[in-house]
N, C-alpha and C positions, 0 to 999 in steps of 0.2 A: 233681329231682322237681317236678312241677307244682303250683302254688298257684292256687286259685280265690279271687279277691277280689270280693266283691259290693260295689257302691258304689265301685269302684276309680277312678272319675273324679271322685269328690267331693273336698271340701277336705281331708279326712283321708285318705281312701283312696289319693290320689295319692302321698302320702309313703310309705305302706306299699308300694305297687307299686315306686316307685323304689328303695327299700331292698332289696327282694327281687331286682330286676333287677341291682343293683349287686353282689349277692353270688352271681349266677349261677343263680338260680332261673328256671324257665320259669313264666310268669304268664299266666293267663286272667282277663280283667276281665269281670265279670258286671253287666249293667245294662240299662236301657231303651234307651240310645242308644250306638252305636258310637263309640269315642273319635275325636276329630278327628285327622287326620294330624299327627304330630310332638308330640302331647301328652306322650308319654313318650320317655325317652331311648333306649330300645331297643324292638324290636318286641314286642307282646303279642297274644295271641289274644283274641277277643271272643266272648262267648256271651250271647244274650238272657236276661235273668233279671229277674223281677219280684217284688215283695212282694205275692203274691196267693195266699192260702190254698186257693183253688179250682183252681189250676193244678198239673199234674203237670210238674215241671221237672227230672226225673232226667237228661235229656240234658246239662244244664249241668255236671254233675259227672263227665262221661266224661273219663278220663285224669288227673283231679286226684287228688292224694294228701292235700292239706291244704285246709281251707276257712276263709277269714277273712271273717266277716260284718261288714262296715262299712256296708252299705246302710241307708238310713233315709229315709222319706217325711215330708216337713214343709213347712210354708209357707216359701218362699224367705227365707233369711237368719235363720230362727228355729228353735231346737230346743225350749227350754222355751217353751211357748205355740205350738209348731209345729203344733198341731191346728187353729188358726184357728177356723172356726166349724163344723167338722165332726169332733168328737171320736170319733164311732163309726167313721168311716173311718180316722182316724189310728190307732186301736187295732187295728182289723182288719188293716190292712197291717203295722204295725210290730210287733205282738205275734203275732197269728195267722199272718201271712205269714212272720215270722221262725221260729216253731216248725215250720211246715211245711217250711221250708228245712233246719232242723236235722234233722228226722226224715228228709227225703230224703237228706241228706248221709250219715247213718248207714246207711241202706239201700243207698246207693250204694257203700259201701266206703271212704269218707273215713276217714283214720286219726286226724286231729287237727283239732278245730274250736275256733276262737277267736272270741269275740264281743266287739265293742266296746260296752261299757256306759258309764256316766256317773257322775261324782260326785253327780249329781242324785238318785241313790238314797238318799243320806243325808238329804236334805232341808235345811231351814234349821236350823243348829245354834247352840249357845251361842258367844259371842265367844270366840276363842282355843282352842276345843276342837280336839284333834287326832283326825283321822278315820283309824281303822284298819279293816282289812277285817272284823274281828269286831265293830265298832261296830254297834249295832242300826240297821238301815235304817229310815228314816221319810220316804219321798218325799212332798213336798206339792204336786207337780205331776203331771199326766198323763203328761208326758215321763218323770219319774223312776219312776212306778209301772209303766209299760210296760217300761222298761229292767230293773227289778228282777224283774218277772214273767218276762221272756225269760230272765234269768239263771237263775231257778229251773227253768224248763222245760228249758234246756239241761243244767243239773246233773243232772236226772232221767235224761238219756240216757246219762250217763257210764258206760262199760262197758269191759271188756278189748277192745282193738282200736279203740275209739272214745273217744279222750281229749278231754276238753272243758275249757275255762277261759274266764273272762270278765276283761277289762281295764276298770277304772273310770277313764276318762280325765277329767281336768280340762279346762279350756279349751285349745284347741290353736291355736297361731300358727305362722307359718312364712314362708318366703321365696317360695313359688310365688304366682302371681298368677292369679285374684283371691285375696285373703286376708281374714281376719277384720277387719282394720284398714283396709281400702280406704275405707269411708265415714267413718271416724273421721279418717283423714288428710285426706280431701278437705274435710270440714266445718271442721277446724282451719285448713287453708291458705286457706279462703275467709273466715275470720273469723267464722264461725258459732259460737255457744256449744256447748260439748261438756260432758257430764256428767262429774263426778269419780267414778271407780269403782275399787275395788280387787278383785283376784281372783288366783287361782292359775292358772298357765299351764304348758304344756310344748310344746316345739317338735315339729312334725310328724315331723321326721327322727328325733327321739328316740323317738316312738311307733313309727316303723318299726323301730328297732333293738329296741325291746321285743317287738314281734311276732316279729321274726326269732329272737330269743334264746328265745322260748317255743316256737317250731317246733323248735329244735335242742336244747332242754333234755331231759334224762331224764324219761321219763313220770312217774316217781314224784315229781318236783319240781313239776309243774304240775297233775297230774290232779284235776279237779273243784274247781279253785282259783279264787279271786278275787284280783286284783292291782290295787292303786292305781297310777296312773301320773300323776305330777305332779312339777314341777320347782321352780318359784320362785313367789314372791308379788311382785306389782308392781301398779301403778296407773297411771291415765290421765296424771297429771303426769309421771311418770318416762318413760312411753313417748313423749309429745309432746315432752319436753325434748330427747330425741335427735333427733326430727324437726326441731325448731326449730334445733338446732345445725348440722345438715347443710344445711338449706335456707336459713337466715337469715331465717326468717319473722319479721315484726315483731309478730305477734299474741300476746297474753297467754296464758300457760299457765293452765289450770284449777287450782283450789285442789288441794292434796294430799288424797287420800282416805286416811282412817285404815286402817292395815293390821291393827291388832289386833282388828278386828271379823270378820276372815275366818278360817274354820277351815282349818288346814293338813292336807294328807294325808300320812300316814305311808307311806313307800315302802320300807320294810325288806324286804318280801317280794320285790318285783321286783329290788331291788338284790342280793338273794342270788344271783340268776342272772347277776350281772355288770353289770347295767344301771347307767348314771349319766347324769343329765341334763346339758345343756350349760351350765346356770347362767346368771349374768348376762353372761358373756363372749359366749355365743351369742345371747342376747337383744339385746345392744348391736350385735353384728356384723350380725345380721339386720335390726334396725331401720335401721341406717346403710345397708345395701344397698338396702332398699326406699326410703329417702328419696332416695338418689341417683338412683333411676329415676323420680322424680316431677318434674313440671313445677311449679315455684313460680310462682303468679300474680303479675303485676305489681300495683302498687297500684291501678291503674284496674281490672284484672280482678277483683281481690279485693273492690273496692268494689261492683262489679256483681254478683258471686256472693254477696254478703252481703245483697243486697236481698231482702225477702220476695217469694215468688212467683217 
C-alpha cells in the first residue's frame, strides 16, 4: 500500500520515509521540491504539494492509501518562533493549509491520516509535571496553538473509512545529516560558549516506528486519538560530553542543566501499541556516530573560529 508523506524530505519526515521503505511500503513524498538523487535508501515517488489553502491538490493523493502530514512551513531552524515577523502567513499555511489537505485526503479516499503535532500544545508547565494526553492543553506560542487547532480540525473529520490520529512529538534527534545538533557541535568544537539546556528527546527512527505501528494497528486502537511520543530526558552537558570523549576536544563542557524543571511526557498510550524508545543506548550510539564523522579543529583552527566576527 502506498503512503503519501508531506514534508518527507524534512528533518523528521526523512526518518518516517526510511522506516516505511524498510518495511516494504511504497512511498510518495509530497513537497515543494523534488528530493535530491540518493537522498533516500530506496526509490520514492514525488508529487508537488504545498501548504496553500487556496490550491486544489487532489492529484497528490492519487493511488495513496495512507497520508502522513509531516509538512510544516517555518523560519529555517526554528519551530517555536517559526513565524518570524509574519504570523498571519505562518497561520494561514500551517493551519488553514493543513486543514485543506486533511479535507482533500478524506474526499480522495485516503483511509488513514496521521498528523505530526507537538508537545508545544501543552505550553509551559509546572516543574516535574507529567504530561498525559488528557492533560489540559495550554499552548503559549503560536506554534503550539496552530498545532492544537490542526489536531482539533483533523479530529472533526474522523469517520468510518477515514481514521485519524495525532502524534505529539517531543524534540527529535537522529543520525541523518544535517541534524538538530549540527550548530551545537560546531560551536562547541570551535570553543564558542553554548547554553545549558535540558529537554525531552526522541530519535527520528523511533518516530518512524511509531508512525508505522499506527498505520498497522487496528482502527479501534487509534481512531481519533492523540499519542505522546517521547523517549528520554537529557541536557547539553550530557550530549557534549559524548562528543568530547570521541573527538578529544579540549574545550570545557557547559554546566549541567537541571532536569527536574522539565515536564516529562507519559507514553503509555503509544507503548500499548508495542512501541518502545531506544533510550540512552540509542542516544549514545547516535552521538558517537555523529562525532566520528566530524572534523575536530586543530588548536590554531579553534582559536580562529572562536574569534568574534
